[in-house]
N, C-alpha and C positions, 0 to 999 in steps of 0.2 A: 844359800840358806833357804830352808823350807819354811814357807810362810803358814801361819795359823790364821784361818778364816773364821768369821762369824757371819752366818747367813740369815737372811730374812725369809727364807723359804724352807720347805721340807726337802730332804734329799734321801732317797732310797738307793742303796748300793747292793746289788745282788752279785756275789762273786761266782763266776761260772767256770773259772779255771785257775789253778795255782794257789799260792798263798800270799797274803799281804798283811801289813799292819796299818790300822787306821788309828790316829790319835784323836780321841773324843774327850773334850773337856779335860785335856792335859793328862789323860791316862791312855795307855796303849791297849788296843783291842786286836788280837790276832784273828785273822779270818782265813777261811779256806773254802773250797768249792761247796756250795749249798748254804753258805752263810748270808744272811740278809742284815744289813746295817741300816738303822733308821735314825736319821739326824733330825733334830727338832730345831725350829727357828731360835736363834740366840745361842745355840751351843757352839763351843769352840771346836774346830776341826782342822786336822792337818793330815795330808796323805803321807805315808811313809816313803822310804826310798826303794821299795820293792818294784821290780820291773816285770818279772815273769808271772804276771797274773792278768786276768781279763774279767770283765763283768759288765753289767748294765748299771747305768745311773739314771734315776728319774728325779727331776726337780719340779716342784710346783709350789706356788704361793698358798698360804692358808686359805685365802678367800676362794681359791679355785675349787676346793672341795666343801667349803662351808656354804656356798650359795645353794639355795633350795632348788631342786629340780622342778620342772613344770608338771609335777604329779603330786598327789597327796601322801606319798609314802615317806617323805622326809628321810631318805636313805642315809644322808650324811650324818645324822644324829647317832647312828649305830656304829660308826667307824671313826672315832676320834683318833688321829695319829698320835696325839699327846699321851694316850694311854698305852702305847706300845713300847717295848723295851728297846735299848740301843742295838742289841744284836740278837738274832734268832738263828738257830741251826735247823734247817728244814730237812724233812725226810726226803728220800730220793724221789718219791712220787709227788710230794708237794713242791719240791724244787723244779721238777719237770713241768708241772702245771703252771707255776709262776713264770718260768722261763718262756713257756709257750704264750702266755698272756702278754708278756712284755713284747715279744716278737710281733704279736698281732697289733699291739698298740703302735709299734714303730711303723708297721706297714700301713695302718689306717691313717697315721699322721701325714703320710705322703700321698694320700688319695687326692684326686681332683674333685674338689667340692668347696662349698662356701666355708669361710673361716669360722663362722659361728657354728655351723654344723659339725665341723671337725672338733672344735672346742667342746661342744656338748657331748660328742662321742667319747673323747678322751676323758672328760670329767667322769662319765659313768664308768669307764674302764678303770680309772684310778680308784673310784669308790668301790668297785668290784674287787680290785686288787687289795685294798685296805681291809675290806670285809673278810676276804679269804685269809689274810695274814692274822687278823684279830681272832678268827675262829681257831687257827692253828695255835695261837698264843693261849687262848682260853683252854684248849685241850691239854696243854702242858702245865697249867697252873696247879691242878691237884697234886702233881708230883712233888711240889714244894712242901707239902705237909701242912699248909695253913688252912684253917677253917674259913668258911665264907665270911663269918663275922669278923675274923681277924683281918682278912683282906679288905673288907669294906671299911673297917675303922682306919686301917693304914691309908687307904685311898683318900679318905676324907682328910686325914692328917696331912698327907703329902700335898694334896691340892691346896690346903690352907697355908702350909709353909710356903708354897710357890707364890702365893699372893701376899703374904704378910712378913716374909723373912727380914725385910728391911726395917720393919716396925716392931715386930715381936721377937725378942731374943730368948725369952724365958718359956720353959715348958708349961708353966702354970697358965700362961695366956691361952695356949692352944687347948689344954685340957678343960679350961673353963668354957671356952667357946664351943667345944665339942660335947660338953656335958658328961665328961668321964673323969676318972682319977688319973693323976700323973703316972701312977704305977701301971694301970691297965693300958694306957697309951704307949708307954715305953715297952711293955711286954709285946704288944701288937707290932710295934715297929721293929723290935728285935727279931721276932719270928718272920716278918715279911721282908725286912731289908738287911737283917744281919747286924744291926747296930742299935744302941739305945736311942730313944727319941731325942735326947739332948744332943747327942753326937750328930744325928740326922739334921737338926736345925743348924748346928755349927758348920757342918759340911756344906750346906746350901749357901750360907753366908760367904764362906771362903771361896766357893766356886764362883759366885758372882764377883767377888773381889778379884779373882784371877782373870776372869773375862775382861773386867774393866782395866786391869793392869796391862793385859796383853793387847787390847784393841783400842784403847784410848790413851791420850797423853795427859789425862787428868792428874793433878797433884794428889798425893796420898791423902791430904787433909780433905779434899773434896770427895774422894771415894769413901772415906770414913764417914762423912756426914750423910752421903747418899745411902749408906748401909745402916744408918741409925746409931752411929757412935758419936757421942758428944766430944770425946777426947781422942785425938790422933794417936797418942801414946797407948791408950787402951786398945784401940784397933790394931796397932802394930804388934802388941803383946799377944792379942787374941789370934791374929794371923800366924804368928810364929809358933804358937802352941799347937794349933790345929794342922797347919801345913808343914811344920817342921823345917821351915826356912823363912828368912826375913822377906819383907815386901821388896826390898831392893834386890835381893838375891833372885827372887822369882822373876822380876822384870828383866834383869840382866840375862837370865837363862833363856828367856824368850828371844832375845836378840842374837843369842849365840847358837840357837837350835838350827 
């Protein structure tokens, strides 16, 4: 049985050869040479059964890149990994540059030097890597056809959903907090994420429910209360409607995978 993990750290996977499937938050993501997978802390992840592929994996805890360097530049503020997508397809030149940078990091990690010096060097290299990736991502954004205002509104909305999904289930709560109409918020979400704002909120709640069902042995009633549902039956119906399977069916599926 292939196990699904939930990490407390970031994981970057750069595929350098072959094809593979990564399961991220219970959805399959097909990857090939030149694809970069970015896993956030708390996401559910499972490696597929593919064997004929190779790549780099970089793991680091959030505080490793959030500590301020000993300069006044505050580099880490410009490269938040949380703002990057789950998967990016790099151009040939960008792939080669990133591959070379990771190879240099591996070589530097084996240098004979003090532990703190090596950690400082690797921290700056990871910040450099993240900055490079964020620039690549920013270059691709205009191709999605969203205006800057639309992207900005959606980023504000998605960040608020991430903080409040267990307390606020209604779109009106978010539109009021953001000072905009429900219609404009839903339009921005539809353009940026391909789904209405109400569906975006529901999907985030169900995702957290899936994570808790897969990674904890908590009773359904406790999970329901944690996610802001007063009645377990209401939570069960909500999950079935959004996920298209029952809570028990989902939990059983995880043990059979």
